[in-house]
C-alpha positions in Angstrom: -42.2 73.7 -36.0 -44.2 74.4 -32.8 -42.4 76.2 -30.0 -41.3 74.0 -27.1 -43.4 74.4 -23.9 -41.4 75.3 -20.7 -42.2 75.8 -17.1 -40.2 78.1 -14.9 -39.8 77.3 -11.2 -38.5 80.0 -8.9 -37.1 79.0 -5.6 -35.2 81.2 -3.1 -31.8 81.8 -4.7 -32.5 79.4 -7.6 -34.5 79.8 -10.9 -35.1 76.6 -12.9 -36.6 76.2 -16.3 -38.1 72.8 -17.1 -38.6 72.0 -20.8 -41.2 69.4 -22.0 -39.3 66.6 -23.9 -39.9 66.4 -27.7 -42.2 63.6 -28.8 -42.6 62.9 -32.6 -46.2 62.2 -33.5 -46.5 60.3 -36.8 -48.6 62.0 -39.5 -51.3 60.3 -41.5 -48.9 60.1 -44.5 -46.3 58.4 -42.3 -48.8 55.8 -41.1 -50.1 55.2 -44.7 -46.5 54.7 -45.9 -45.7 52.3 -43.2 -48.9 50.3 -43.9 -48.1 50.1 -47.6 -44.6 49.0 -46.9 -45.8 46.2 -44.6 -48.5 45.2 -47.1 -46.0 45.0 -49.9 -43.8 42.7 -47.9 -46.6 40.2 -47.0 -47.2 37.2 -49.2 -50.4 36.9 -51.2 -53.3 34.9 -49.8 -52.5 32.1 -52.3 -48.9 31.9 -51.1 -50.0 32.0 -47.5 -52.2 29.0 -48.1 -49.4 27.3 -49.9 -47.0 27.7 -47.0 -49.7 26.6 -44.6 -50.2 23.5 -46.6 -46.5 22.7 -46.6 -46.4 23.1 -42.9 -49.3 20.8 -42.4 -47.8 18.1 -44.6 -44.5 18.3 -42.6 -46.4 18.3 -39.3 -48.2 15.1 -40.2 -45.0 13.5 -41.5 -46.3 13.3 -45.0 -43.1 15.0 -46.1 -39.9 15.7 -44.2 -39.3 19.2 -42.8 -36.1 19.7 -45.0 -38.1 18.9 -48.1 -40.9 21.3 -47.0 -38.4 24.1 -46.4 -36.7 23.4 -49.8 -40.1 23.6 -51.6 -41.0 26.9 -49.8 -37.6 28.5 -50.6 -38.0 27.4 -54.3 -41.5 29.0 -54.4 -40.2 32.3 -53.1 -37.3 32.4 -55.6 -39.6 31.6 -58.5 -42.1 34.2 -57.4 -39.5 36.9 -57.1 -37.9 35.9 -60.5 -41.3 36.2 -62.1 -41.8 39.7 -60.8 -38.4 40.8 -61.9 -39.0 39.4 -65.4 -42.3 41.2 -65.6 -40.8 44.5 -64.7 -38.1 43.9 -67.2 -40.6 43.2 -70.0 -42.7 46.3 -69.1 -39.5 48.4 -69.1 -38.5 47.1 -72.5 -42.0 47.8 -73.9 -41.8 51.4 -72.7 -38.4 51.8 -74.3 -39.6 50.3 -77.6 -42.6 52.6 -77.6 -40.5 55.7 -77.3 -39.1 57.4 -80.4 -35.7 56.0 -81.4 -34.3 59.6 -81.9 -35.0 63.1 -83.0 -33.8 64.8 -86.1 -30.9 67.3 -86.0 -30.8 70.4 -88.2 -28.5 68.8 -90.7 -30.9 65.8 -91.0 -33.9 67.9 -92.0 -35.2 67.8 -95.6 -34.6 71.6 -95.9 -30.9 72.4 -96.2 -29.5 75.2 -94.0 -32.7 75.2 -92.0 -31.4 77.2 -89.0 -30.2 80.1 -91.2 -33.5 80.3 -93.2 -36.3 82.8 -92.6 -39.9 81.8 -91.9 -40.9 82.7 -95.5 -38.1 80.6 -97.0 -39.1 77.6 -95.0 -42.8 77.8 -95.5 -42.3 78.0 -99.3 -40.6 74.6 -99.2 -43.1 72.8 -96.9 -45.7 71.9 -99.5 -43.0 69.8 -101.3 -42.3 67.6 -98.3 -43.8 64.3 -97.5 -45.9 63.7 -94.4 -43.0 62.0 -92.7 -40.7 65.0 -93.5 -43.3 67.4 -92.2 -43.3 65.5 -88.9 -39.5 65.8 -88.7 -39.6 69.6 -89.3 -42.5 70.1 -86.9 -40.7 68.2 -84.2 -37.5 70.1 -84.7 -39.2 73.5 -84.9 -41.3 72.8 -81.8 -38.2 71.9 -79.7 -36.3 74.9 -80.8 -37.6 78.3 -82.0 -41.3 77.3 -82.2 -42.1 79.9 -84.9 -45.8 80.2 -85.2 -45.8 80.8 -89.0 -44.0 77.6 -89.7 -46.0 75.4 -87.2 -49.3 76.8 -88.5 -48.3 76.0 -92.1 -47.3 72.5 -91.2 -50.6 72.0 -89.5 -52.4 73.0 -92.7 -50.4 70.5 -94.7 -50.7 67.6 -92.4 -53.2 65.0 -93.6 -53.7 61.5 -94.8 -51.9 60.5 -98.0 -54.2 59.2 -100.8 -52.5 55.8 -100.1 -49.6 54.6 -98.1 -46.3 55.7 -99.5 -47.8 58.2 -101.9 -45.6 61.1 -101.0 -42.5 59.1 -101.7 -43.6 58.1 -105.2 -42.8 59.8 -108.5 -45.3 60.9 -111.2 -44.5 57.8 -113.3 -45.6 55.6 -110.4 -48.7 57.5 -109.4 -50.3 58.0 -112.9 -50.8 54.3 -113.7 -52.5 53.7 -110.4 -54.7 56.8 -110.7 -56.0 55.6 -114.1 -57.5 52.5 -112.4 -59.3 54.5 -109.8 -62.9 55.9 -109.9 -63.3 59.5 -110.8 -64.1 60.6 -107.2 -60.9 59.0 -105.9 -58.9 60.6 -108.7 -60.4 64.0 -107.7 -59.3 63.3 -104.1 -55.7 62.6 -105.2 -55.7 65.8 -107.3 -57.0 67.8 -104.3 -54.3 66.4 -102.1 -51.7 67.1 -104.7 -52.9 70.7 -105.2 -52.3 71.4 -101.5 -48.9 69.7 -101.4 -46.3 69.1 -104.1 -48.6 70.7 -106.8 -47.3 68.4 -109.6 -49.3 69.7 -112.6 -49.2 66.4 -114.5 -51.1 64.6 -111.7 -53.6 67.4 -111.2 -54.4 67.5 -114.9 -54.7 63.7 -115.2 -57.5 63.7 -112.7 -59.5 66.2 -114.8 -58.9 64.7 -118.2 
């Protein structure tokens, strides 16, 4: 804060100090905020024209003043209700877009997760589905963030051969594989080799 300016007047037997009164000078941000507040409280051009039309109708006795006032008040209420509903919908959309919850340690697909070493966890990662890998990745990132685990998860993350593949058993996968072209069977075998490593599926692709 700037120091106050003062003037000292010395008279015979009296010394007086005169201080300049404080004057607050609004900053550019203050002026911009005030302008935005005023702008936000003003009606739109469409509503201004609407109110003007109501006034003209009442002035020329086309409608009575009480009727014009009632219509104007109703329009204001409807406009505010619409804004409130729009804010409510946008807020609901944001809530629905957010994750419903995050996994806890006892909900992870690897039992005793917090007591296991990096090596013990990474050994089990290939056997997890993509959904389970995301759970472990999220939990590890929010807690200890061990580089070895997160790096291995990143290596295993990828697109399943088809939706729901990781949740299927060998008996469900093989019949579908046999109907696929050889190049697609090879892609399934490659994915399987880097994940659950079920030998029956890998061999079926090369038979």
